[in-house]
py3Dmol code that shows the C-alpha trace and the ligand (Angstrom):
import py3Dmol

protein = """\
ATOM      1  CA  UNK A   1     -11.324   3.872  32.371  1.00  0.00           C
ATOM      2  CA  UNK A   2      -9.776   3.901  28.884  1.00  0.00           C
ATOM      3  CA  UNK A   3      -6.355   5.594  29.026  1.00  0.00           C
ATOM      4  CA  UNK A   4      -6.034   8.735  26.938  1.00  0.00           C
ATOM      5  CA  UNK A   5      -3.898   8.304  23.840  1.00  0.00           C
ATOM      6  CA  UNK A   6      -0.656  10.250  23.732  1.00  0.00           C
ATOM      7  CA  UNK A   7      -0.183  13.196  21.358  1.00  0.00           C
ATOM      8  CA  UNK A   8      -0.365  11.872  17.807  1.00  0.00           C
ATOM      9  CA  UNK A   9       1.356  12.679  14.571  1.00  0.00           C
ATOM     10  CA  UNK A  10      -1.569  13.339  12.311  1.00  0.00           C
ATOM     11  CA  UNK A  11      -0.514  13.365   8.682  1.00  0.00           C
ATOM     12  CA  UNK A  12       3.009  12.095   9.255  1.00  0.00           C
ATOM     13  CA  UNK A  13       2.099   9.634   6.519  1.00  0.00           C
ATOM     14  CA  UNK A  14       0.030  10.969   3.593  1.00  0.00           C
ATOM     15  CA  UNK A  15      -1.240   8.577   0.891  1.00  0.00           C
ATOM     16  CA  UNK A  16      -2.162  10.496  -2.271  1.00  0.00           C
ATOM     17  CA  UNK A  17      -4.320   9.219  -5.103  1.00  0.00           C
ATOM     18  CA  UNK A  18      -5.500  10.742  -8.384  1.00  0.00           C
ATOM     19  CA  UNK A  19      -8.963   9.232  -7.901  1.00  0.00           C
ATOM     20  CA  UNK A  20     -10.685   6.909  -5.408  1.00  0.00           C
ATOM     21  CA  UNK A  21     -14.274   5.894  -4.705  1.00  0.00           C
ATOM     22  CA  UNK A  22     -14.228   7.664  -1.334  1.00  0.00           C
ATOM     23  CA  UNK A  23     -11.228   8.719   0.741  1.00  0.00           C
ATOM     24  CA  UNK A  24     -13.118   7.498   3.826  1.00  0.00           C
ATOM     25  CA  UNK A  25     -13.419   4.051   2.220  1.00  0.00           C
ATOM     26  CA  UNK A  26      -9.730   4.159   1.253  1.00  0.00           C
ATOM     27  CA  UNK A  27      -8.808   5.043   4.834  1.00  0.00           C
ATOM     28  CA  UNK A  28     -10.583   1.934   6.148  1.00  0.00           C
ATOM     29  CA  UNK A  29      -8.812  -0.145   3.485  1.00  0.00           C
ATOM     30  CA  UNK A  30      -5.476   1.379   4.487  1.00  0.00           C
ATOM     31  CA  UNK A  31      -6.258   0.566   8.114  1.00  0.00           C
ATOM     32  CA  UNK A  32      -6.930  -3.074   7.187  1.00  0.00           C
ATOM     33  CA  UNK A  33      -3.561  -3.135   5.431  1.00  0.00           C
ATOM     34  CA  UNK A  34      -1.833  -1.873   8.597  1.00  0.00           C
ATOM     35  CA  UNK A  35      -1.591   1.882   7.995  1.00  0.00           C
ATOM     36  CA  UNK A  36      -0.511   3.659  11.171  1.00  0.00           C
ATOM     37  CA  UNK A  37      -2.636   5.880  13.351  1.00  0.00           C
ATOM     38  CA  UNK A  38      -2.818   9.403  11.939  1.00  0.00           C
ATOM     39  CA  UNK A  39      -2.437   8.365   8.290  1.00  0.00           C
ATOM     40  CA  UNK A  40      -4.038  10.867   5.915  1.00  0.00           C
ATOM     41  CA  UNK A  41      -5.612   9.829   2.626  1.00  0.00           C
ATOM     42  CA  UNK A  42      -5.925  12.544  -0.002  1.00  0.00           C
ATOM     43  CA  UNK A  43      -7.456  12.249  -3.457  1.00  0.00           C
ATOM     44  CA  UNK A  44      -7.681  14.668  -6.357  1.00  0.00           C
ATOM     45  CA  UNK A  45     -11.166  13.336  -7.159  1.00  0.00           C
ATOM     46  CA  UNK A  46     -13.732  10.888  -5.808  1.00  0.00           C
ATOM     47  CA  UNK A  47     -16.075   8.724  -7.871  1.00  0.00           C
ATOM     48  CA  UNK A  48     -18.466   8.163  -4.975  1.00  0.00           C
ATOM     49  CA  UNK A  49     -17.734  10.822  -2.351  1.00  0.00           C
ATOM     50  CA  UNK A  50     -20.007  10.246   0.616  1.00  0.00           C
ATOM     51  CA  UNK A  51     -22.090  12.682   2.625  1.00  0.00           C
ATOM     52  CA  UNK A  52     -24.118  11.763   5.686  1.00  0.00           C
ATOM     53  CA  UNK A  53     -27.181   9.532   5.591  1.00  0.00           C
ATOM     54  CA  UNK A  54     -26.300   8.043   2.199  1.00  0.00           C
ATOM     55  CA  UNK A  55     -26.059  11.410   0.465  1.00  0.00           C
ATOM     56  CA  UNK A  56     -23.400  12.199  -2.173  1.00  0.00           C
ATOM     57  CA  UNK A  57     -20.454  14.554  -1.954  1.00  0.00           C
ATOM     58  CA  UNK A  58     -19.763  16.085  -5.348  1.00  0.00           C
ATOM     59  CA  UNK A  59     -16.025  15.592  -5.907  1.00  0.00           C
ATOM     60  CA  UNK A  60     -14.670  16.811  -9.261  1.00  0.00           C
ATOM     61  CA  UNK A  61     -10.949  16.579 -10.115  1.00  0.00           C
ATOM     62  CA  UNK A  62      -8.363  19.325 -10.075  1.00  0.00           C
ATOM     63  CA  UNK A  63      -9.935  21.845  -7.737  1.00  0.00           C
ATOM     64  CA  UNK A  64     -10.966  20.723  -4.240  1.00  0.00           C
ATOM     65  CA  UNK A  65      -9.663  18.972  -1.155  1.00  0.00           C
ATOM     66  CA  UNK A  66     -10.875  15.476  -0.247  1.00  0.00           C
ATOM     67  CA  UNK A  67      -9.138  14.277   2.886  1.00  0.00           C
ATOM     68  CA  UNK A  68      -9.628  11.457   5.377  1.00  0.00           C
ATOM     69  CA  UNK A  69      -7.698  11.018   8.603  1.00  0.00           C
ATOM     70  CA  UNK A  70      -7.391   7.556  10.121  1.00  0.00           C
ATOM     71  CA  UNK A  71      -7.426   7.328  13.923  1.00  0.00           C
ATOM     72  CA  UNK A  72      -6.847   4.084  15.768  1.00  0.00           C
ATOM     73  CA  UNK A  73      -8.572   3.771  19.152  1.00  0.00           C
ATOM     74  CA  UNK A  74      -9.574   2.808  21.731  1.00  0.00           C
ATOM     75  CA  UNK A  75     -10.777   6.321  22.557  1.00  0.00           C
ATOM     76  CA  UNK A  76     -12.952   7.631  25.348  1.00  0.00           C
ATOM     77  CA  UNK A  77     -16.517   8.165  24.054  1.00  0.00           C
ATOM     78  CA  UNK A  78     -16.139  11.934  24.565  1.00  0.00           C
ATOM     79  CA  UNK A  79     -13.317  11.960  22.020  1.00  0.00           C
ATOM     80  CA  UNK A  80     -15.309  10.034  19.413  1.00  0.00           C
ATOM     81  CA  UNK A  81     -18.395  12.253  19.682  1.00  0.00           C
ATOM     82  CA  UNK A  82     -16.221  15.378  19.500  1.00  0.00           C
ATOM     83  CA  UNK A  83     -14.457  14.422  16.246  1.00  0.00           C
ATOM     84  CA  UNK A  84     -16.943  16.141  13.868  1.00  0.00           C
ATOM     85  CA  UNK A  85     -16.669  19.305  15.978  1.00  0.00           C
ATOM     86  CA  UNK A  86     -12.888  19.107  15.955  1.00  0.00           C
ATOM     87  CA  UNK A  87     -12.818  18.642  12.191  1.00  0.00           C
ATOM     88  CA  UNK A  88     -15.055  21.691  11.703  1.00  0.00           C
ATOM     89  CA  UNK A  89     -13.010  23.927  14.024  1.00  0.00           C
ATOM     90  CA  UNK A  90      -9.655  22.716  12.642  1.00  0.00           C
ATOM     91  CA  UNK A  91     -10.772  23.346   9.057  1.00  0.00           C
ATOM     92  CA  UNK A  92     -12.169  26.765   9.948  1.00  0.00           C
ATOM     93  CA  UNK A  93      -8.857  27.708  11.596  1.00  0.00           C
ATOM     94  CA  UNK A  94      -6.806  26.286   8.726  1.00  0.00           C
ATOM     95  CA  UNK A  95      -8.736  28.429   6.245  1.00  0.00           C
ATOM     96  CA  UNK A  96      -8.042  31.484   8.426  1.00  0.00           C
ATOM     97  CA  UNK A  97      -4.349  30.553   8.664  1.00  0.00           C
ATOM     98  CA  UNK A  98      -4.060  30.386   4.898  1.00  0.00           C
ATOM     99  CA  UNK A  99      -6.159  33.364   3.814  1.00  0.00           C
ATOM    100  CA  UNK A 100      -5.615  35.620   6.830  1.00  0.00           C
ATOM    101  CA  UNK A 101      -8.187  37.665   8.743  1.00  0.00           C
ATOM    102  CA  UNK A 102      -7.715  40.599   6.400  1.00  0.00           C
ATOM    103  CA  UNK A 103      -9.360  38.759   3.532  1.00  0.00           C
ATOM    104  CA  UNK A 104     -12.702  39.503   5.199  1.00  0.00           C
ATOM    105  CA  UNK A 105     -14.002  36.009   4.478  1.00  0.00           C
ATOM    106  CA  UNK A 106     -15.710  34.564   7.546  1.00  0.00           C
ATOM    107  CA  UNK A 107     -16.265  30.845   7.869  1.00  0.00           C
ATOM    108  CA  UNK A 108     -19.310  29.848   9.900  1.00  0.00           C
ATOM    109  CA  UNK A 109     -20.450  26.428  11.049  1.00  0.00           C
ATOM    110  CA  UNK A 110     -23.960  25.092  10.645  1.00  0.00           C
ATOM    111  CA  UNK A 111     -24.861  22.338  13.062  1.00  0.00           C
ATOM    112  CA  UNK A 112     -23.811  19.633  12.925  1.00  0.00           C
ATOM    113  CA  UNK A 113     -21.025  19.726  10.365  1.00  0.00           C
ATOM    114  CA  UNK A 114     -21.362  22.193   7.499  1.00  0.00           C
ATOM    115  CA  UNK A 115     -18.767  24.872   6.880  1.00  0.00           C
ATOM    116  CA  UNK A 116     -20.433  27.863   5.333  1.00  0.00           C
ATOM    117  CA  UNK A 117     -19.407  31.224   3.923  1.00  0.00           C
ATOM    118  CA  UNK A 118     -22.042  33.854   3.144  1.00  0.00           C
ATOM    119  CA  UNK A 119     -24.754  31.262   3.758  1.00  0.00           C
ATOM    120  CA  UNK A 120     -23.379  28.771   1.236  1.00  0.00           C
ATOM    121  CA  UNK A 121     -21.744  25.453   1.958  1.00  0.00           C
ATOM    122  CA  UNK A 122     -17.997  25.417   1.337  1.00  0.00           C
ATOM    123  CA  UNK A 123     -17.155  22.208   3.184  1.00  0.00           C
ATOM    124  CA  UNK A 124     -18.607  19.154   4.879  1.00  0.00           C
ATOM    125  CA  UNK A 125     -17.480  16.566   7.391  1.00  0.00           C
ATOM    126  CA  UNK A 126     -18.233  12.876   7.642  1.00  0.00           C
ATOM    127  CA  UNK A 127     -16.888  10.899  10.598  1.00  0.00           C
ATOM    128  CA  UNK A 128     -17.274   7.130  10.413  1.00  0.00           C
ATOM    129  CA  UNK A 129     -16.255   4.691  13.132  1.00  0.00           C
ATOM    130  CA  UNK A 130     -15.968   0.913  13.047  1.00  0.00           C
ATOM    131  CA  UNK A 131     -15.053  -1.654  15.623  1.00  0.00           C
ATOM    132  CA  UNK A 132     -11.688  -3.259  15.009  1.00  0.00           C
ATOM    133  CA  UNK A 133     -12.298  -6.104  17.456  1.00  0.00           C
ATOM    134  CA  UNK A 134     -12.377  -5.977  21.246  1.00  0.00           C
ATOM    135  CA  UNK A 135     -12.045  -2.430  22.551  1.00  0.00           C
ATOM    136  CA  UNK A 136     -10.274  -1.298  19.401  1.00  0.00           C
ATOM    137  CA  UNK A 137     -11.981   1.239  17.247  1.00  0.00           C
ATOM    138  CA  UNK A 138     -11.131   2.778  13.901  1.00  0.00           C
ATOM    139  CA  UNK A 139     -12.391   6.282  13.333  1.00  0.00           C
ATOM    140  CA  UNK A 140     -12.094   8.006   9.977  1.00  0.00           C
ATOM    141  CA  UNK A 141     -12.557  11.762   9.814  1.00  0.00           C
ATOM    142  CA  UNK A 142     -13.494  12.817   6.284  1.00  0.00           C
ATOM    143  CA  UNK A 143     -13.241  16.448   5.257  1.00  0.00           C
ATOM    144  CA  UNK A 144     -14.377  17.843   1.919  1.00  0.00           C
ATOM    145  CA  UNK A 145     -13.488  21.453   1.145  1.00  0.00           C
ATOM    146  CA  UNK A 146     -14.368  23.340  -2.041  1.00  0.00           C
ATOM    147  CA  UNK A 147     -11.205  25.242  -2.872  1.00  0.00           C
ATOM    148  CA  UNK A 148     -10.811  26.363  -6.508  1.00  0.00           C
ATOM    149  CA  UNK A 149     -14.189  25.259  -7.842  1.00  0.00           C
ATOM    150  CA  UNK A 150     -15.671  27.867 -10.204  1.00  0.00           C
ATOM    151  CA  UNK A 151     -19.400  28.446 -10.064  1.00  0.00           C
ATOM    152  CA  UNK A 152     -19.883  27.578 -13.760  1.00  0.00           C
ATOM    153  CA  UNK A 153     -18.439  24.107 -13.149  1.00  0.00           C
ATOM    154  CA  UNK A 154     -20.825  23.304 -10.294  1.00  0.00           C
ATOM    155  CA  UNK A 155     -23.818  21.116 -10.971  1.00  0.00           C
ATOM    156  CA  UNK A 156     -27.039  23.117 -11.256  1.00  0.00           C
ATOM    157  CA  UNK A 157     -28.505  21.654  -8.077  1.00  0.00           C
ATOM    158  CA  UNK A 158     -25.585  23.032  -6.019  1.00  0.00           C
ATOM    159  CA  UNK A 159     -25.240  26.470  -7.611  1.00  0.00           C
ATOM    160  CA  UNK A 160     -27.594  28.180  -5.154  1.00  0.00           C
ATOM    161  CA  UNK A 161     -26.374  26.447  -2.006  1.00  0.00           C
ATOM    162  CA  UNK A 162     -22.648  25.755  -2.465  1.00  0.00           C
ATOM    163  CA  UNK A 163     -19.567  27.927  -2.844  1.00  0.00           C
ATOM    164  CA  UNK A 164     -15.787  27.583  -2.936  1.00  0.00           C
ATOM    165  CA  UNK A 165     -12.966  29.533  -1.337  1.00  0.00           C
ATOM    166  CA  UNK A 166     -11.964  30.838  -4.756  1.00  0.00           C
ATOM    167  CA  UNK A 167     -15.462  32.158  -5.416  1.00  0.00           C
ATOM    168  CA  UNK A 168     -15.500  33.963  -2.071  1.00  0.00           C
ATOM    169  CA  UNK A 169     -11.942  35.307  -2.225  1.00  0.00           C
ATOM    170  CA  UNK A 170     -11.721  36.096  -5.904  1.00  0.00           C
ATOM    171  CA  UNK A 171      -8.426  34.237  -6.220  1.00  0.00           C
ATOM    172  CA  UNK A 172      -7.297  30.645  -6.258  1.00  0.00           C
ATOM    173  CA  UNK A 173      -5.505  28.969  -3.371  1.00  0.00           C
ATOM    174  CA  UNK A 174      -2.772  26.376  -3.132  1.00  0.00           C
ATOM    175  CA  UNK A 175      -4.464  23.118  -2.120  1.00  0.00           C
ATOM    176  CA  UNK A 176      -1.328  21.625  -0.591  1.00  0.00           C
ATOM    177  CA  UNK A 177      -0.912  24.627   1.703  1.00  0.00           C
ATOM    178  CA  UNK A 178      -4.492  24.152   2.889  1.00  0.00           C
ATOM    179  CA  UNK A 179      -3.933  20.441   3.410  1.00  0.00           C
ATOM    180  CA  UNK A 180      -0.865  21.120   5.567  1.00  0.00           C
ATOM    181  CA  UNK A 181      -2.781  23.694   7.597  1.00  0.00           C
ATOM    182  CA  UNK A 182      -5.773  21.377   8.182  1.00  0.00           C
ATOM    183  CA  UNK A 183      -3.511  18.518   9.297  1.00  0.00           C
ATOM    184  CA  UNK A 184      -1.547  20.810  11.590  1.00  0.00           C
ATOM    185  CA  UNK A 185      -4.683  22.257  13.194  1.00  0.00           C
ATOM    186  CA  UNK A 186      -6.286  18.833  13.550  1.00  0.00           C
ATOM    187  CA  UNK A 187      -3.146  17.377  15.143  1.00  0.00           C
ATOM    188  CA  UNK A 188      -2.943  20.214  17.633  1.00  0.00           C
ATOM    189  CA  UNK A 189      -6.667  20.060  18.420  1.00  0.00           C
ATOM    190  CA  UNK A 190      -6.690  16.301  18.764  1.00  0.00           C
ATOM    191  CA  UNK A 191      -3.880  16.430  21.299  1.00  0.00           C
ATOM    192  CA  UNK A 192      -5.784  19.061  23.261  1.00  0.00           C
ATOM    193  CA  UNK A 193      -9.062  17.131  23.047  1.00  0.00           C
ATOM    194  CA  UNK A 194      -7.391  14.016  24.446  1.00  0.00           C
ATOM    195  CA  UNK A 195      -5.727  15.960  27.255  1.00  0.00           C
ATOM    196  CA  UNK A 196      -8.415  18.470  28.236  1.00  0.00           C
ATOM    197  CA  UNK A 197     -11.719  17.009  27.059  1.00  0.00           C
ATOM    198  CA  UNK A 198     -14.249  18.663  24.767  1.00  0.00           C
ATOM    199  CA  UNK A 199     -15.419  21.799  26.635  1.00  0.00           C
ATOM    200  CA  UNK A 200     -12.963  24.201  24.948  1.00  0.00           C
ATOM    201  CA  UNK A 201     -13.881  22.692  21.611  1.00  0.00           C
ATOM    202  CA  UNK A 202     -17.624  23.137  22.095  1.00  0.00           C
ATOM    203  CA  UNK A 203     -16.912  26.770  23.076  1.00  0.00           C
ATOM    204  CA  UNK A 204     -14.766  27.330  19.983  1.00  0.00           C
ATOM    205  CA  UNK A 205     -17.315  25.631  17.786  1.00  0.00           C
ATOM    206  CA  UNK A 206     -20.222  27.593  19.277  1.00  0.00           C
ATOM    207  CA  UNK A 207     -18.448  30.891  18.545  1.00  0.00           C
ATOM    208  CA  UNK A 208     -18.679  30.193  14.819  1.00  0.00           C
ATOM    209  CA  UNK A 209     -22.031  28.476  14.846  1.00  0.00           C
ATOM    210  CA  UNK A 210     -24.777  30.085  12.759  1.00  0.00           C
ATOM    211  CA  UNK A 211     -27.408  27.739  14.147  1.00  0.00           C
ATOM    212  CA  UNK A 212     -27.432  28.738  17.820  1.00  0.00           C
ATOM    213  CA  UNK A 213     -29.978  31.434  18.627  1.00  0.00           C
ATOM    214  CA  UNK A 214     -32.032  30.702  15.504  1.00  0.00           C
ATOM    215  CA  UNK A 215     -35.368  29.003  15.031  1.00  0.00           C
ATOM    216  CA  UNK A 216     -34.883  25.781  13.103  1.00  0.00           C
ATOM    217  CA  UNK A 217     -37.098  23.117  11.538  1.00  0.00           C
ATOM    218  CA  UNK A 218     -35.945  19.561  11.977  1.00  0.00           C
ATOM    219  CA  UNK A 219     -37.296  16.296  10.646  1.00  0.00           C
ATOM    220  CA  UNK A 220     -37.172  13.594  13.313  1.00  0.00           C
ATOM    221  CA  UNK A 221     -38.210   9.965  13.414  1.00  0.00           C
ATOM    222  CA  UNK A 222     -41.332  11.059  15.320  1.00  0.00           C
ATOM    223  CA  UNK A 223     -42.256  13.936  12.995  1.00  0.00           C
ATOM    224  CA  UNK A 224     -41.139  17.521  12.333  1.00  0.00           C
ATOM    225  CA  UNK A 225     -39.876  19.673  15.200  1.00  0.00           C
ATOM    226  CA  UNK A 226     -39.486  23.434  15.384  1.00  0.00           C
ATOM    227  CA  UNK A 227     -37.652  25.266  18.097  1.00  0.00           C
ATOM    228  CA  UNK A 228     -34.981  27.693  19.132  1.00  0.00           C
ATOM    229  CA  UNK A 229     -31.501  26.164  18.856  1.00  0.00           C
ATOM    230  CA  UNK A 230     -30.234  26.954  22.349  1.00  0.00           C
ATOM    231  CA  UNK A 231     -26.926  25.212  22.852  1.00  0.00           C
ATOM    232  CA  UNK A 232     -24.735  22.294  21.928  1.00  0.00           C
ATOM    233  CA  UNK A 233     -24.033  19.971  24.814  1.00  0.00           C
ATOM    234  CA  UNK A 234     -20.598  18.409  25.369  1.00  0.00           C
ATOM    235  CA  UNK A 235     -21.865  15.071  24.001  1.00  0.00           C
ATOM    236  CA  UNK A 236     -22.628  16.846  20.704  1.00  0.00           C
ATOM    237  CA  UNK A 237     -26.420  17.005  21.109  1.00  0.00           C
ATOM    238  CA  UNK A 238     -28.229  20.153  19.971  1.00  0.00           C
ATOM    239  CA  UNK A 239     -30.687  21.484  22.567  1.00  0.00           C
ATOM    240  CA  UNK A 240     -33.881  22.826  21.045  1.00  0.00           C
ATOM    241  CA  UNK A 241     -36.342  24.945  23.091  1.00  0.00           C
ATOM    242  CA  UNK A 242     -39.989  24.769  22.030  1.00  0.00           C
ATOM    243  CA  UNK A 243     -42.603  27.520  22.399  1.00  0.00           C
ATOM    244  CA  UNK A 244     -44.318  25.590  25.231  1.00  0.00           C
ATOM    245  CA  UNK A 245     -41.057  25.790  27.213  1.00  0.00           C
ATOM    246  CA  UNK A 246     -40.149  22.115  26.812  1.00  0.00           C
ATOM    247  CA  UNK A 247     -36.885  21.113  25.166  1.00  0.00           C
ATOM    248  CA  UNK A 248     -35.498  18.336  22.960  1.00  0.00           C
ATOM    249  CA  UNK A 249     -31.965  17.172  22.404  1.00  0.00           C
ATOM    250  CA  UNK A 250     -31.030  16.137  18.877  1.00  0.00           C
ATOM    251  CA  UNK A 251     -28.282  13.867  17.668  1.00  0.00           C
ATOM    252  CA  UNK A 252     -25.949  14.766  14.819  1.00  0.00           C
ATOM    253  CA  UNK A 253     -27.771  12.694  12.208  1.00  0.00           C
ATOM    254  CA  UNK A 254     -30.232  15.563  11.907  1.00  0.00           C
ATOM    255  CA  UNK A 255     -30.576  17.802   8.890  1.00  0.00           C
ATOM    256  CA  UNK A 256     -31.959  21.184   9.612  1.00  0.00           C
ATOM    257  CA  UNK A 257     -33.131  24.306   7.880  1.00  0.00           C
ATOM    258  CA  UNK A 258     -32.475  27.763   9.220  1.00  0.00           C
ATOM    259  CA  UNK A 259     -35.210  30.382   9.017  1.00  0.00           C
ATOM    260  CA  UNK A 260     -35.915  32.667   7.310  1.00  0.00           C
ATOM    261  CA  UNK A 261     -32.878  32.265   5.069  1.00  0.00           C
ATOM    262  CA  UNK A 262     -29.796  30.134   5.044  1.00  0.00           C
ATOM    263  CA  UNK A 263     -28.223  27.280   3.170  1.00  0.00           C
ATOM    264  CA  UNK A 264     -31.376  25.250   2.583  1.00  0.00           C
ATOM    265  CA  UNK A 265     -30.337  21.663   2.519  1.00  0.00           C
ATOM    266  CA  UNK A 266     -33.346  19.483   1.812  1.00  0.00           C
ATOM    267  CA  UNK A 267     -34.844  18.066   4.997  1.00  0.00           C
ATOM    268  CA  UNK A 268     -34.354  14.450   4.175  1.00  0.00           C
ATOM    269  CA  UNK A 269     -32.520  13.303   7.267  1.00  0.00           C
ATOM    270  CA  UNK A 270     -34.211  11.609  10.143  1.00  0.00           C
ATOM    271  CA  UNK A 271     -32.827  12.141  13.586  1.00  0.00           C
ATOM    272  CA  UNK A 272     -33.319  10.901  17.069  1.00  0.00           C
ATOM    273  CA  UNK A 273     -35.071  13.455  19.249  1.00  0.00           C
ATOM    274  CA  UNK A 274     -34.812  12.959  22.995  1.00  0.00           C
ATOM    275  CA  UNK A 275     -37.634  14.882  24.606  1.00  0.00           C
ATOM    276  CA  UNK A 276     -36.770  16.345  28.028  1.00  0.00           C
TER     277      UNK A 276
END
"""
ligand_1 = """\
38
BT5
C -21.526 16.264 4.321
O -22.652 15.506 4.203
O -21.500 17.478 4.289
C -20.258 15.455 4.489
C -19.343 15.560 3.302
C -18.024 14.871 3.543
C -17.210 14.781 2.300
C -15.829 14.249 2.569
S -14.798 14.363 1.164
C -13.599 13.399 1.927
C -14.341 12.290 2.665
N -14.589 11.163 1.791
C -15.914 10.973 1.565
O -16.394 10.077 0.852
N -16.596 11.910 2.245
C -15.742 12.789 3.017
P -24.121 16.094 4.227
O -24.316 17.006 5.402
O -24.993 14.896 4.128
O -24.216 16.971 2.934
C -24.398 16.394 1.668
C -25.192 17.396 0.839
O -24.365 18.541 0.548
C -25.606 16.844 -0.516
O -26.836 16.175 -0.450
C -25.679 18.112 -1.374
O -26.897 18.794 -1.134
C -24.576 18.982 -0.786
N -23.295 18.827 -1.506
C -22.823 17.751 -2.175
N -21.602 17.968 -2.623
C -21.271 19.228 -2.258
C -20.100 20.025 -2.409
N -19.003 19.588 -3.015
N -20.144 21.266 -1.885
C -21.228 21.746 -1.236
N -22.351 21.033 -1.053
C -22.358 19.780 -1.542
"""
view = py3Dmol.view(width=600, height=400)
view.addModel(protein, "pdb")
view.setStyle({"model": 0}, {"cartoon": {"style": "trace"}})
view.addModel(ligand_1, "xyz")
view.setStyle({"model": 1}, {"stick": {}})
view.zoomTo()
view.show()
């Protein structure tokens, strides 16, 4: 069995850049140049910010947070599959730490990795992992958070589906305070994940999840699927219950649409559906 890594120091080293292609790409480059485990890469802007499945992450300068955290394995598989969930929960908690409960702004999570406020996407997560030879693995946890992005500066195609913390709160926020809070929460959560496994995390994540209990449409490699989103399993699979009583389990590559309303990302993703 792979030994669990000891508690890490996430963000002890922070590399800051005015602009990069993608902070996830920069994190892999930093890893190749010997950057230590836990290094954080932060950029003011990205030229080619990445979403999942080849999609783009709009990354203008001067307003948002673009962060990637480099983790050096080997890790148990449960840790790797839990990283997107950890990033979502840590970012949710960091936002709460900074704005306080009293602000009345509630961050929800849409499976698998969208952070949403009032049904609009405020942040996204992209975890990428690569083999580093033998049992070694590099995992990069990318977090994009719209902080002080005014609605008028958003591209037209995002105006109806995206938001920023400033738009929701009515005031701007200090990006460095948010960065510190995200790194702190992630460090704490990562230590707990390595020590205790992922059950607590799935519970925490499920508490904020807007997807569970809703009927969703999902595009899969074998055609469209509709069903009730029942639960997320510890391995990160979403369990969908169909009207005939059968169920499917879906991997995180899926893109889904909530009914009847919700942040309608286009259904362009194709996912693996494991029919029970
Ligand atoms: C994601 O992909 O939500 C993952 C985004 C991860 C971005 C971070 S930034 C730091 C790190 N470095 C990178 O290069 N990436 C990570 P996905 O679920 O595929 O969502 C992408 C979709 O969200 C796009 O197709 C748009 O519809 C929408 N979108 C793009 N930019 C957005 C933004 N800034 N805010 C809200 N929605 C956006």
